[in-house]
C-alpha positions in Angstrom: 0.0 0.0 0.0 2.9 2.4 0.9 4.5 1.7 -2.5 1.2 2.3 -4.3 0.5 5.6 -2.4 3.9 7.3 -1.8 3.9 10.2 0.6 0.3 9.5 1.8 -0.6 8.8 5.4 -3.3 6.2 6.0 -4.4 3.6 8.5 -5.1 0.0 7.6 -8.0 -1.8 9.3 -8.8 -5.4 9.1 -12.3 -6.2 7.6 -14.2 -7.8 10.4 -16.6 -9.6 8.1 -14.1 -11.7 6.2 -13.0 -15.3 7.1 -9.9 -17.1 6.2 -10.4 -19.1 3.1 -9.9 -22.5 4.6 -11.8 -21.6 7.8 -14.8 -20.5 5.9 -14.6 -23.6 3.7 -14.6 -25.7 6.9 -18.0 -24.3 7.6 -19.4 -25.3 4.2 -21.1 -28.6 5.1 -23.6 -27.1 7.4 -23.4 -23.3 6.8 -24.9 -23.8 3.3 -27.9 -25.5 4.9 -29.1 -22.6 7.0 -26.9 -23.1 10.1 -26.9 -21.7 12.8 -30.7 -21.7 12.4 -32.6 -25.0 12.7 -33.8 -25.6 9.1 -35.4 -28.5 7.3 -32.4 -28.8 5.0 -30.0 -29.0 8.0 -32.1 -31.7 9.6 -32.5 -33.8 6.5 -29.2 -33.3 4.6 -26.6 -33.1 7.4 -24.6 -35.1 7.9 -24.0 -36.6 4.4 -22.3 -39.8 3.4 -19.4 -39.5 0.9 -17.1 -36.6 0.3 -15.0 -36.9 -2.9 -11.8 -34.8 -2.9 -8.1 -34.7 -3.5 -5.2 -35.9 -1.3 -3.5 -32.5 -1.4 -6.2 -30.7 0.7 -6.9 -33.3 3.3 -5.3 -31.2 6.0 -6.3 -27.7 4.6 -10.0 -28.5 4.1 -11.2 -32.0 5.1 -9.7 -31.9 8.6 -11.2 -28.4 9.2 -14.6 -29.6 8.1 -14.5 -32.5 10.5 -13.2 -30.3 13.4 -15.7 -27.5 12.9 -18.5 -30.0 12.3 -17.9 -31.7 15.6 -17.5 -28.3 17.4 -20.5 -26.6 15.9 -23.0 -29.5 15.5 -21.6 -32.4 17.4 -21.6 -34.5 14.3 -19.0 -35.5 11.7 -20.1 -34.0 8.4 -19.5 -37.2 6.3 -18.8 -40.8 7.1 -16.5 -41.5 4.1 -13.8 -39.6 2.2 -12.9 -40.8 -1.3 -9.7 -39.3 -2.7 -9.4 -39.0 -6.4 -6.2 -38.9 -8.5 -4.2 -36.0 -9.7 -4.6 -35.6 -13.5 -1.2 -35.1 -15.3 -0.4 -34.9 -19.0 0.6 -38.0 -21.0 4.2 -37.6 -20.0 3.4 -37.5 -16.3 3.9 -33.8 -15.8 1.6 -31.6 -13.8 -0.5 -29.5 -16.0 0.6 -25.9 -16.4 -0.5 -23.0 -18.6 3.1 -22.1 -19.2 3.9 -25.6 -20.5 0.8 -25.5 -22.7 -0.1 -29.0 -21.5 -3.4 -28.0 -19.9 -6.2 -30.0 -21.5 -9.7 -28.4 -21.6 -12.3 -31.1 -21.1 -14.6 -29.3 -23.6 -11.9 -29.5 -26.3 -11.7 -33.3 -25.7 -15.5 -33.6 -25.8 -16.1 -31.5 -28.9 -12.6 -31.7 -30.6 -10.4 -28.7 -31.6 -8.0 -27.9 -34.4 -4.3 -27.3 -33.6 -4.6 -23.7 -34.8 -7.4 -23.0 -32.4 -5.3 -24.6 -29.6 -2.6 -22.1 -30.4 -5.1 -19.2 -30.4 -6.3 -20.1 -26.9 -2.8 -19.5 -25.5 -3.2 -15.8 -26.3 -6.4 -15.5 -24.2 -4.5 -15.6 -21.0 -1.6 -13.5 -19.7 1.3 -15.7 -20.7 4.7 -14.2 -21.5 5.6 -14.4 -25.2 8.4 -16.9 -24.3 5.9 -19.1 -22.5 3.5 -18.9 -25.5 6.4 -20.0 -27.7 7.2 -22.9 -25.4 3.5 -24.0 -25.1 3.0 -23.8 -28.9 6.0 -26.1 -29.5 4.5 -28.6 -27.0 1.1 -28.5 -28.6 2.6 -29.2 -32.1 4.3 -32.3 -30.7 1.4 -33.6 -28.5 -1.5 -32.7 -30.8 -0.1 -32.5 -34.4 -3.6 -33.0 -35.8 -5.5 -31.2 -33.0 -7.6 -33.1 -30.6 -10.3 -35.4 -32.1 -13.9 -35.2 -31.0 -14.2 -37.9 -28.3 -17.5 -37.1 -26.5 -18.3 -36.8 -22.9 -18.9 -40.5 -22.3 -15.4 -41.5 -23.6 -13.8 -38.8 -21.4 -15.8 -39.9 -18.4 -15.0 -43.6 -18.9 -11.3 -42.9 -19.4 -11.0 -40.9 -16.2 -12.9 -43.5 -14.2 -10.7 -46.3 -15.7 -7.6 -44.5 -14.7 -8.7 -44.0 -11.1 -6.5 -46.1 -8.8 -7.4 -44.8 -5.4 -5.2 -41.7 -5.4 -2.5 -42.5 -7.9 -1.7 -39.9 -10.5 -3.5 -40.1 -14.0 -1.4 -39.6 -17.0 -4.1 -38.4 -19.4 -3.5 -39.4 -23.0 -6.0 -38.2 -25.6 -5.2 -41.3 -27.7 -6.6 -43.5 -24.9 -9.8 -41.3 -24.7 -10.3 -41.6 -28.5 -9.9 -45.4 -28.1 -12.9 -45.4 -25.8 -14.7 -43.2 -28.3 -14.5 -46.2 -30.6 -15.9 -48.4 -27.7 -18.9 -46.0 -27.8 -19.3 -46.9 -31.5 -19.3 -50.6 -30.5 -22.1 -49.9 -28.1 -24.1 -48.1 -30.8 -23.5 -50.8 -33.4 -24.4 -53.6 -30.9 -27.7 -51.8 -30.0 -28.4 -51.2 -33.7 -28.0 -54.9 -34.4 -30.2 -56.1 -31.6 -33.0 -53.6 -32.4 -32.8 -54.5 -36.1 -33.1 -58.2 -35.2 -36.2 -57.7 -33.1 -39.5 -58.0 -35.0 -42.0 -55.1 -34.8 -44.4 -57.1 -32.6 -41.6 -58.2 -30.2 -42.6 -58.2 -26.6 -39.9 -58.7 -23.9 -40.5 -61.3 -21.2 -42.4 -59.6 -18.3 -40.2 -60.8 -15.5 -36.9 -60.4 -17.2 -35.7 -63.8 -15.9 -35.2 -66.3 -18.8 -33.4 -69.5 -19.5 -31.9 -69.8 -22.9 -32.6 -72.7 -25.2 -29.1 -73.0 -26.6 -25.7 -73.3 -24.9 -24.6 -69.9 -26.2 -27.6 -68.3 -24.6 -27.1 -69.9 -21.2 -23.4 -68.9 -21.4 -24.1 -65.2 -22.0 -26.8 -65.1 -19.3 -24.3 -66.7 -16.9 -21.6 -64.2 -17.9 -24.1 -61.3 -17.7 -25.1 -62.4 -14.2 -21.5 -62.8 -13.1 -20.7 -59.3 -14.4 -23.5 -57.8 -12.3 -22.3 -59.6 -9.2 -18.7 -58.5 -9.7 -19.5 -55.0 -10.8 -21.8 -54.3 -7.8 -19.1 -55.6 -5.5 -16.4 -53.5 -7.1 -18.5 -50.4 -6.9 -19.3 -51.0 -3.3 -15.6 -51.4 -2.6 -14.8 -48.2 -4.6 -12.7 -50.2 -7.0 -13.7 -48.0 -10.0 -10.9 -49.1 -12.3 -11.9 -52.7 -11.7 -15.5 -51.7 -12.4 -14.7 -50.3 -15.8 -12.6 -53.3 -16.7 -15.4 -55.7 -15.8 -18.1 -53.9 -17.8 -15.7 -53.4 -20.8 -14.9 -57.1 -20.8 -18.6 -58.1 -20.7 -19.5 -55.6 -23.5 -16.6 -56.3 -25.8 -15.3 -59.8 -25.2 -18.5 -61.6 -24.3 -21.6 -59.9 -25.6 -20.3 -58.3 -28.9 -17.4 -60.6 -30.0 -19.1 -63.9 -29.0 -22.8 -64.0 -28.3 -24.0 -61.4 -30.9 -21.9 -63.2 -33.5 -23.3 -66.6 -32.5 -26.9 -65.3 -32.4 -26.7 -64.5 -36.1 -26.6 -68.2 -36.9 -29.3 -69.1 -34.4 -31.7 -66.4 -35.8 -30.9 -67.5 -39.4 -30.9 -71.3 -39.1 -32.5 -72.1 -35.8 -36.0 -73.5 -35.1 -38.8 -71.0 -34.3 -38.5 -71.8 -30.6 -34.7 -71.3 -30.8 -35.2 -68.0 -32.7 -37.7 -66.6 -30.1 -35.4 -67.7 -27.2 -32.4 -66.1 -28.9 -34.3 -62.8 -29.4 -35.3 -62.7 -25.7 -31.7 -63.4 -24.7 -30.4 -60.7 -27.0 -32.8 -58.2 -25.5 -32.0 -59.1 -21.9 -28.2 -59.2 -22.4 -28.3 -55.8 -24.0 -30.7 -54.4 -21.4 -28.4 -55.4 -18.6 -25.3 -54.3 -20.5 -26.7 -50.7 -21.1 -27.9 -50.4 -17.5 -24.7 -51.8 -16.0 -22.5 -49.3 -17.9 -24.8 -46.4 -17.5 -23.0 -44.8 -14.5 -19.8 -44.8 -16.5 -21.3 -43.7 -19.9 -24.6 -41.9 -19.1 -25.3 -40.2 -22.5 -25.1 -42.9 -25.0 -26.7 -45.5 -22.7 -29.7 -43.1 -22.2 -30.1 -42.7 -25.9 -29.8 -46.3 -26.7 -32.1 -47.4 -23.8 -34.8 -45.0 -24.9 -35.0 -46.8 -28.3 -35.6 -50.2 -26.7 -39.1 -51.6 -26.2 -40.3 -51.8 -22.6 -41.2 -54.9 -20.7 -45.0 -55.2 -20.0 -45.9 -53.0 -17.0 -42.6 -51.1 -17.0 -43.3 -47.4 -17.1 -39.7 -46.3 -16.2 -39.0 -42.9 -17.9 -35.2 -43.0 -17.9 -32.4 -45.5 -17.5 -31.1 -43.2 -14.8 -34.0 -44.3 -12.4 -34.2 -47.9 -13.7 -33.4 -50.8 -11.4 -29.7 -51.6 -11.4 -29.0 -55.2 -12.3 -28.3 -57.6 -9.4 -27.0 -61.1 -9.2 -29.6 -63.8 -9.5 -28.9 -67.4 -8.5 -31.4 -68.6 -11.2 -29.0 -67.5 -13.9 -25.9 -69.0 -12.4 -24.8 -71.8 -14.8 -21.1 -72.9 -14.4 -21.7 -76.1 -16.3 -22.8 -74.2 -19.4 -19.9 -71.8 -18.9 -17.4 -74.7 -18.9 -19.0 -76.3 -22.0 -19.1 -73.1 -24.0 -15.5 -72.2 -23.1 -14.6 -75.5 -24.8 -16.5 -74.3 -27.9 -14.7 -70.9 -27.8 -11.3 -72.6 -27.3 -11.9 -74.8 -30.3 -13.0 -71.7 -32.3 -9.8 -69.8 -31.3 -7.6 -72.8 -32.3 -9.3 -73.0 -35.7 -8.9 -69.3 -36.4 -5.3 -69.4 -35.3 -4.5 -72.3 -37.6 -6.2 -70.7 -40.6 -4.3 -67.5 -40.0 -1.0 -69.2 -39.4 -1.3 -71.2 -42.7 -3.0 -68.4 -44.7 -5.9 -70.5 -45.8 -8.4 -67.9 -46.9 -11.0 -70.3 -48.4 -12.1 -73.9 -48.6 -10.6 -74.8 -45.2 -11.4 -78.3 -43.9 -11.3 -78.7 -40.1 -11.5 -81.6 -37.8 -12.3 -81.3 -34.1 -11.3 -84.3 -32.1 -12.8 -84.8 -28.6 -10.9 -86.9 -26.1 -13.7 -87.7 -23.7 -17.5 -88.3 -23.8 -18.4 -84.9 -22.4 -16.3 -83.0 -24.8 -17.6 -85.1 -27.7 -21.2 -84.5 -26.7 -20.5 -80.7 -26.5 -18.7 -80.5 -29.9 -21.3 -82.5 -31.7 -24.1 -80.3 -30.3 -22.2 -77.1 -31.1 -20.4 -77.9 -34.3 -22.5 -75.3 -36.2 -21.5 -72.6 -33.6 -17.8 -73.5 -33.9 -17.9 -73.4 -37.6 -19.8 -70.1 -37.7 -17.5 -68.4 -35.2 -14.4 -69.7 -37.0 -15.0 -67.6 -40.0 -16.1 -67.8 -43.6 -13.0 -69.5 -44.8 -14.1 -72.8 -43.1 -16.3 -74.7 -45.5 -16.2 -78.2 -43.9 -16.0 -79.1 -40.2 -15.9 -82.6 -38.8 -16.2 -83.8 -35.2 -14.4 -87.1 -34.3 -14.0 -89.1 -31.1 -11.1 -90.4 -29.2 -10.9 -93.7 -31.0 -10.9 -92.1 -34.5 -7.5 -92.2 -36.3 -5.6 -88.9 -36.6 -6.9 -87.0 -39.7 -4.4 -87.4 -42.5 -2.6 -84.4 -44.1 -3.4 -82.1 -41.2 -1.6 -79.9 -38.8 -2.7 -80.0 -35.1 -3.6 -77.4 -32.5 -3.8 -79.2 -29.1 -6.4 -77.1 -27.3 -6.4 -79.1 -24.0 -6.7 -82.6 -22.6 -10.3 -82.5 -23.8 -10.0 -81.5 -27.4 -7.7 -80.8 -30.4 -8.2 -79.1 -33.7 -6.7 -80.3 -37.0 -6.5 -78.3 -40.3 -6.1 -80.1 -43.6 -3.1 -78.6 -45.3 -1.8 -81.3 -47.7 -0.9 -79.8 -51.1 -1.4 -76.3 -49.8 1.7 -75.5 -47.8 5.5 -75.8 -47.8 6.1 -79.1 -45.8 9.8 -78.4 -45.0 8.9 -75.0 -43.5 6.0 -76.5 -41.5 8.2 -79.3 -40.1 10.6 -76.6 -38.8 7.7 -74.8 -37.2 6.4 -77.9 -35.6 9.8 -78.8 -34.2 10.1 -75.4 -32.5 6.7 -75.9 -31.0 7.6 -79.4 -29.8 10.7 -78.1 -28.1 8.6 -75.4 -26.4 6.2 -78.0 -25.2 9.0 -80.2 -23.8 10.4 -77.2 -21.9 6.9 -76.7 -20.4 6.8 -80.3 -19.4 10.2 -80.1 -17.7 9.2 -76.9 -15.9 5.9 -78.3 -14.6 7.6 -81.6 -13.5 10.2 -79.6 -11.6 7.5 -77.7 -9.8 5.6 -80.8 -8.9 8.7 -82.7 -7.7 10.0 -79.9 -5.5 10.5 -81.1 -2.0 7.7 -79.9 0.3 5.6 -78.9 -2.7 2.5 -80.7 -1.4 2.7 -79.0 2.0 3.4 -75.6 0.5 0.4 -75.2 -1.9 -3.3 -75.6 -1.8 -5.3 -78.4 -3.5 -6.5 -75.9 -6.1 -3.0 -74.8 -7.0 -1.8 -78.3 -7.2 -4.7 -79.3 -9.5 -3.9 -76.3 -11.8 -0.2 -77.3 -12.0 -1.1 -81.0 -12.7 -3.5 -79.8 -15.5 -0.8 -77.6 -17.1 1.5 -80.7 -17.1 -1.1 -82.8 -18.7 -1.9 -80.2 -21.4 1.9 -79.8 -22.1 2.2 -83.6 -22.6 -0.8 -83.6 -24.9 0.8 -80.8 -26.9 4.1 -82.7 -27.2 2.2 -85.8 -28.5 0.3 -83.7 -31.1 3.4 -82.0 -32.4 5.3 -85.3 -32.7 2.5 -86.7 -34.7 2.3 -83.6 -36.8 6.0 -83.8 -37.7 5.6 -87.5 -38.6 2.7 -86.7 -40.9 4.6 -83.9 -42.6 7.5 -86.2 -43.2 5.2 -88.7 -44.8 3.6 -86.0 -47.0 6.9 -84.8 -48.4 
């Protein structure tokens, strides 16, 4: 003041109606509700439950709110404090205007050109040297500007990166990747709605049992996702929550069941078709509702387009009942059986890709026990459909059947193996070399597992479940070695 008013005499007085910033903030939980007066809001809304904040102000703000709350009201203002992460740039640096690495959420949501990013630097009070430095960073980090990602993709990314207080290195490329996930949700909903007839009516109770193995599998996975997701949210494990729902949407609903449903709807009986449609509806309904807290906008839009169940007058997905685990949908036997189908499918696609057979592929699936044989015979159409258009013929054979001639093998497990006919279509010498390398790898796995199982004190050290897993890995490795040895012999004979 003296410097601003040289030669002037004056007296400074402290304003009596101003509180210290953190002191006044400490009064916030109850002062905003009418305190010190007894109000309806104060009686009904104080104390609250959860406070979400940052680690860096625990002492400055949170501790003061608790201290003043106890002093002035006799109650702690909240029962739980959840600390979020600190958002940094993709290189792990704290965001700073002078560095030019501050990311405006609206720019991520709507997208922005590089030139417009540069122009925003001039809207502040940065020094020309800082503007030059920030411009250089923006050219490196966003050479093509920031693509439009939408609010849902940004929200999902931030939640997925929440690790209970650890820093978040925010990368726009990751956000844009989840923008593509939003497209997946849109396309899946579009397919389901396009598959439902105009007179389709969802089952009233919402609890169904699929007619086919694929349906029972997706309903089991859906039910498991609801159980695990509710548990993760209750435990505040938000990164785990996003991983769970992403897996259900992408790896189970879209990549598996929706693809499998196409064959059922096209070739199944009328009863199977109707069952598949009900399962499609239910699995999508749960999927949209489960992911809604993480992606509210696209899920509301998609949910509004779906037909309602009889008697359901819910106006918004926001107030719809959140899916809960149901014992009636639990089906571990169907899960195990269909995992065998998926494993055989994966093996088939792997062989076709490895040997570049883009058409007229002939495949044999050999089952090594009665349960696997029954499953493969019942699901051969599904295996063929999921394996791709290049498969024209698929056979299922039992344990006693001779090894298919002219084929390469993919030992899936002790229960099943897949064979691809390659005679006359590949370089035998090159394939023998490949098979020998795989055989050596299988033998190394056998040695490793045997060493583990023969270790002194092994039985006392591990649980029965761990021991069972180790024994299964040894059995699988031995089966692989046998299959590769037979493959090498066959290739030698075909030369």
